[in-house]
N, C-alpha and C positions, 0 to 999 in steps of 0.2 A: 325483439325490439332492435331497430337499427341504431348502432352507435355513431359517434361523430365521424370516425375514420371511414366507416362503411358508407355513410351518407355522402362523404366527399368523393369517394370513388364513383358512386352513382351519378353525382352531380357533374363530374368531369365528362362522363359519357353523354349526359343530357346536354351539356354545354356545347359539345362538338356538333350535335344535331341541331341545336338552337342557332349556332353560328351559321350553319348552311342555310337554314330557313331565313335568318335575318338578312343574309347576303341576297337571297332570292327576293325577299321583300323589297330591298333597296333597288335591285335591278329592275323589278317589275314597275316600281314607282317611277323610275327614271324614264320609262316608256310613255308616261302620261296616261296610261290606261286606267280605267276604274275597276272597281270590284277586285282588288288585289287578294288573291287566294292565301297569301302569306301574311295578311294584315295582323299586326300584333306580335309578330315573331321577334322584332327588335326589343320590344318591351319585355317579352318573356325571357329573351337572352340576357338582358340587363338585370332582371330579377334573379335569374340563376347565378349570375356573376356576383351579385350582391350577397346572396346566400352563401356562396362558396367563400367569399372573403370573410364573412362573419364566422363561418365554421373553422377556417384556417386560424383566425385569431383565437378562437376558443381552444383549438388544439394546441396552439403555442402556449396559451395560458395554462392548460392542463400539464403540458410537458414541463413548463417552468415551475409549476407547483410541485411536480414530482421531483424535480432536481433540487428544489429548495428543501423538501422533506429529506432527501438523501444527504444534502449538505448538513442539515441539523443532526442527522444520524451519525455522519462522519465526525462532526464536532464532538458529539457525546462519546463516541468510541475513542477519539483522539485524547480527550480529557482522561479517560480511564487508562489509556495506554501511557500517557505521560505520568500519571500517578504510579503505574507499575514500574516505569523506567526509574522514577525517583527512588522508589523503594529498593529496586535492584541495585542502583548505583550506590545507595547508602550502604547496602549489605556488602558491596565490594570494598567500600571505603573502610568499614569497620573490620572486615576480615583482613584487610591489608595492613592494619595497625600492628598485627602480631609480628614480633621480631623475626621469627622463622620465615614468615612470608616475605618480609623485606629482603632477607638473605636469599630466598628462593628467586625473587624477581631479579636480583643482581647476579645470580649464579652464572648465567650464560656468559655475561661479559667477563666475569672473574675467571671462569673456566677457560675461555679463549686466551686470556692473558697467561695462564699457567699451563696451557697445553692439555687440558682435560676435556675440552668441549665435545669431542666426538663421543666419548664414553658417557658423558653426562646426558647428552641429548638423545642418543640412540639406544642406550641401555638403562641408565638409571632413572631418568625422568618417567618413561613409560611404565616401568615397574613400580616406582614409588607411588604414582598416581592411581595405579590399578588397585591399591589396597590389598594386594596379595601378600601371603606370608613370605618370609625370607627364602624358604626352601622352594617356593613356587616361582621360579623364573629369575631370581636375582643372581646375576653372573658374578664371578670372582672379581672382575674388573669393576663392576658397578658397586660391589660391596665396599669398595674403597671410600665411597662418599658417606658411609655410616660408621667408619672406623676412626674413632677419636684419636687413636695413637698414630695414624699416618696422614689423615686428611687435614688440609688447612681449615681453620675454623670458618672461613668465609664460604666453604663448600661442604661443610659437615651438616648432615640432616639426620636427626634421630627419629626413632620410631614414635616417640612421644610428640613429635612435631608434625607428624604425618596428617593427623586429622585437621589441623588448622590450615595446612597448605592445600589439602584436598577441598576443604570448604571454600577457600578463596577461589580455586579453579571453578568450582561449581557456581559460585556467585558471579564470576566473570562470564561464564557460559549463559547464565540466566539474564545478565545485563545485556549481553549481545543479542539474545533472543528477543528481549523486549524492545531493543533498538530496531531490530528488523521489522517487528510488528508495527511500531510507531511510524517508521519510515514508509512502509507500504500504505498505511492509512493517509499519511501526509501527501504521498504521491497521488493517491486517488482523489483527495480533496483539491490538489492543485490542478489535476486534469479536469475535474468537474468545473472549476472556475474558468479554465481556458475554454471549455465548451460553452459555458454560459456566463460570460463576464459580467452580465447584469446582476448576478447574485452577489458580486463583491460588495455592493452597497448595503447588503443585509447580512453579510458574513460577519 
């Protein structure tokens, strides 16, 4: 069975031939001679052009229908993505309420002021977030941040606080992931509306 697009391709070839025949009919008619061998060529050409126009409108409608279906699909996916973002952001907010997490968030600035930034960022933070045991990679310099007898309270992080801080980092990572997913869907939706602005009225 010939579909709309295939019929259009056939029509274009037929119209090219019909245009030549129609031109021949007009030229022969201009001579005033009777019994025009191309009689009816103009009407046939016009009928083919009419059919072509109708098929093009049909194709445009099918394309628009497909885009509308995609828009609705994107809207549904965006709603789910927004819900996931809300849940992830709330998890970050709850995790950040822990006092140790607040101290951890401020630690970079505090360490720079006190001259411990390099050790904190390059040695202690990676180890602390790895959840490894003290003997597995904790340098003597980094151990300073777990020594209550030497480390300032604003930079002191105990083993008992590690879980809360790691959970906050995991929550932040999940929130960022959900933001990336939501942003990608929103961009696809915006692109679709740029391609088919007529969808904006039903969006």
